[in-house]
C-alpha positions in Angstrom: -63.0 -124.1 -47.4 -59.2 -123.9 -47.7 -57.3 -120.7 -47.5 -53.7 -120.8 -48.7 -50.9 -118.3 -48.2 -47.9 -118.9 -50.6 -44.8 -117.3 -49.2 -41.6 -116.7 -51.2 -38.7 -116.9 -48.7 -35.3 -115.2 -49.2 -36.5 -111.9 -50.5 -33.3 -109.7 -50.4 -30.9 -112.6 -51.0 -29.9 -111.4 -54.5 -31.3 -109.3 -57.3 -32.4 -112.5 -59.2 -34.3 -113.8 -56.2 -36.0 -110.5 -55.7 -37.0 -110.5 -59.4 -38.3 -114.1 -59.2 -40.4 -113.5 -56.1 -42.0 -110.4 -57.5 -42.7 -112.1 -60.8 -44.3 -115.1 -58.9 -46.5 -112.6 -57.1 -47.4 -110.5 -60.2 -48.0 -113.5 -62.6 -48.4 -116.5 -60.3 -49.9 -117.6 -56.9 -47.3 -116.1 -54.5 -49.2 -113.9 -52.0 -46.5 -113.3 -49.4 -42.8 -112.8 -49.1 -40.2 -113.0 -46.2 -37.5 -110.4 -46.3 -33.9 -110.7 -45.2 -32.9 -107.2 -44.0 -29.1 -107.3 -43.9 -28.1 -108.4 -47.4 -26.8 -106.3 -50.2 -30.1 -106.7 -52.1 -32.3 -106.1 -49.1 -32.8 -102.3 -49.7 -33.7 -102.8 -53.3 -36.2 -105.6 -52.3 -37.8 -103.3 -49.7 -38.1 -100.5 -52.1 -39.8 -102.8 -54.6 -42.4 -104.0 -52.1 -43.0 -100.8 -50.2 -46.0 -99.9 -52.3 -47.1 -103.4 -53.2 -50.3 -103.5 -51.1 -51.4 -106.9 -52.2 -48.2 -108.7 -51.1 -47.9 -109.3 -47.4 -44.2 -109.0 -46.4 -42.8 -110.5 -43.3 -39.3 -110.7 -41.6 -37.0 -113.6 -42.6 -34.7 -113.4 -39.6 -31.1 -114.5 -40.3 -28.8 -115.1 -37.3 -25.8 -115.6 -39.6 -24.0 -113.2 -41.9 -23.9 -113.5 -45.7 -20.9 -115.9 -45.4 -22.9 -118.2 -43.0 -20.9 -117.1 -39.9 -23.1 -116.9 -36.7 -24.0 -113.4 -35.6 -24.6 -114.6 -32.0 -24.4 -117.6 -29.8 -27.8 -119.4 -30.4 -27.6 -120.8 -26.9 -27.8 -117.2 -25.6 -31.6 -116.6 -25.5 -31.4 -112.9 -24.4 -28.9 -112.1 -27.2 -31.2 -113.8 -29.7 -34.1 -111.7 -28.5 -32.1 -108.5 -28.9 -31.0 -109.5 -32.4 -34.5 -110.4 -33.6 -35.8 -107.1 -32.2 -33.1 -105.3 -34.1 -34.1 -107.0 -37.3 -37.8 -106.1 -36.7 -36.7 -102.5 -36.4 -34.5 -102.7 -39.4 -37.5 -104.1 -41.4 -39.7 -101.2 -40.5 -36.9 -98.8 -41.4 -36.5 -100.4 -44.8 -40.1 -101.1 -45.8 -41.9 -98.3 -44.0 -44.3 -100.5 -42.1 -44.1 -103.4 -39.7 -43.7 -107.0 -40.9 -46.9 -109.1 -41.4 -45.3 -112.3 -40.0 -42.1 -113.7 -38.6 -40.0 -116.7 -39.8 -36.3 -117.4 -40.2 -33.6 -118.2 -42.7 -32.8 -121.9 -42.7 -35.5 -122.4 -40.0 -33.1 -121.2 -37.3 -36.0 -120.4 -35.0 -36.3 -124.2 -34.5 -33.2 -124.1 -32.3 -34.5 -124.9 -28.8 -32.6 -122.0 -27.2 -33.5 -119.5 -29.9 -37.2 -120.4 -30.1 -38.2 -118.6 -26.9 -36.7 -115.4 -28.2 -38.7 -115.7 -31.4 -41.9 -116.5 -29.6 -41.4 -113.5 -27.3 -40.7 -111.0 -30.1 -43.6 -112.4 -32.2 -46.0 -112.1 -29.2 -44.8 -108.6 -28.4 -45.5 -107.4 -31.9 -48.6 -109.5 -32.5 -47.0 -111.4 -35.4 -47.8 -114.9 -36.6 -44.6 -117.0 -36.0 -44.1 -119.8 -38.5 -45.0 -123.3 -37.1 -46.3 -121.7 -33.9 -49.5 -120.0 -34.9 -51.9 -119.9 -37.8 -51.6 -120.7 -40.6 -50.3 -124.3 -40.5 -47.0 -124.5 -42.3 -46.3 -126.8 -45.2 -42.6 -127.2 -46.1 -42.8 -130.0 -48.7 -42.6 -127.7 -51.8 -38.8 -128.0 -51.8 -36.6 -129.6 -54.4 -33.5 -130.7 -52.6 -32.7 -133.2 -49.9 -29.8 -135.6 -49.1 -27.6 -133.4 -51.3 -29.7 -134.3 -54.4 -32.0 -132.2 -56.6 -35.6 -133.4 -56.9 -37.3 -131.3 -59.5 -40.3 -133.6 -59.6 -41.2 -132.4 -56.1 -41.5 -128.8 -57.3 -43.0 -129.3 -60.7 -46.7 -128.7 -61.4 -47.8 -132.2 -60.5 -45.8 -132.0 -57.3 -47.4 -128.8 -56.2 -50.9 -130.0 -57.1 -50.3 -133.1 -54.9 -49.4 -130.8 -52.1 -52.4 -128.6 -52.5 -54.7 -131.6 -52.7 -53.5 -132.9 -49.4 -54.0 -129.6 -47.5 -56.6 -129.7 -44.7 -59.5 -127.4 -44.4 -58.7 -124.0 -42.9 -55.6 -121.9 -43.1 -52.2 -123.2 -44.6 -49.0 -121.6 -45.6 -46.9 -123.1 -48.4 -43.3 -122.0 -48.4 -41.4 -121.6 -51.6 -38.1 -120.2 -53.0 -38.6 -118.9 -56.5 -35.9 -116.9 -58.2 -33.4 -116.4 -61.0 -29.8 -117.5 -60.5 -27.4 -114.6 -60.8 -23.8 -113.9 -59.8 -24.8 -112.6 -56.4 -26.6 -115.7 -55.3 -24.7 -117.6 -52.7 -26.8 -120.6 -52.1 -26.7 -124.3 -52.9 -30.4 -124.1 -53.9 -30.0 -122.7 -57.4 -31.6 -124.4 -60.4 -34.5 -125.4 -58.2 -35.5 -121.8 -57.8 -36.2 -121.4 -61.5 -38.2 -124.5 -61.6 -40.3 -123.3 -58.6 -40.8 -120.0 -60.4 -42.1 -121.7 -63.5 -44.4 -123.9 -61.5 -45.9 -121.1 -59.4 -46.8 -119.2 -62.6 -48.3 -122.2 -64.4 -52.1 -121.7 -65.1 -52.7 -125.3 -64.2 -52.0 -124.4 -60.5 -54.8 -121.8 -60.4 -57.1 -124.2 -62.2 -56.4 -127.0 -59.8 -56.8 -124.7 -56.8 -60.2 -123.6 -58.0 -61.3 -127.2 -58.4 -60.1 -128.0 -54.9 -61.9 -125.1 -53.3 -58.7 -123.3 -52.5 -58.6 -119.5 -52.1 -55.1 -117.9 -52.2 -54.9 -115.3 -49.5 -52.2 -113.3 -47.7 -51.2 -112.7 -44.1 -53.3 -109.5 -44.2 -56.4 -111.7 -44.4 -55.6 -113.1 -41.0 -56.2 -109.7 -39.4 -59.5 -108.6 -38.1 -61.4 -106.6 -40.8 -60.9 -103.4 -38.7 -57.1 -103.7 -38.9 -56.8 -104.6 -42.6 -55.0 -101.9 -44.6 -53.5 -100.3 -41.5 -49.9 -99.2 -41.8 
C-alpha cells in the first residue's frame, strides 16, 4: 500500500497563494500545508486553516525576510535554533495549535550548519522534519529549473508519472499551488496556477486509485490515541 501526503508549501506568502492552497485542499488532492508565519498574509492564512480539521498544517521556517535578506547568520547554529523555536511559538500563536510537521522555505534546513538546529527543534517538539523522518520526501513536482519553466513536469501526465514511481509506504509530495497576485514576490509564478489545475484534475484521483494510493495527512502518522489532539 502507498500512503501519500501532498503538501502545499508557501501558505502565507500572498493572498493568491493562500487561496490556491485552500482550493487545492477543498477540490483537489492537497492534504497538508506549510505556513510561513511572518508574512503579511500569514495571519489571514492561519485564520483560514484554524478550524480546517482535515488539513494538516506545519511550519515553513523562513530564515530570511520578505525581501530575501537573511535574518541570522546560517553558520550560527545556536542562533538558528533560537529563531526556529521563535517561529514554532509564533505558529502556535497564529493557528491555535502546534504545527504537525517542520520544513523550510527554499529548503534552508539543508544548510549544514542550520540543519542541527532544525533537527534539535523537531526532536524537542516531536515533529517530522522533511527529508529526515517519515514520510519520504519527493520534490520532483516542480516546474522550474535552470531558469526555465517546465510546465510539462507539473501537468497531469507529469504528476501521474511521479505517483507511479512512488515506493510502497509513506511519501510526501511537495507542491506550490496558487494564484498570481500583486503581493506575490516570487520567480515561481505561472507555474503555481498550472500546479493548482493539475492538483484538482479528476484524472489524478482516478490514477491514484488505480495505483493503490491513499491520500493522507500528517495527522495519520500519529498513533491513534493522539489523533485529533489539540
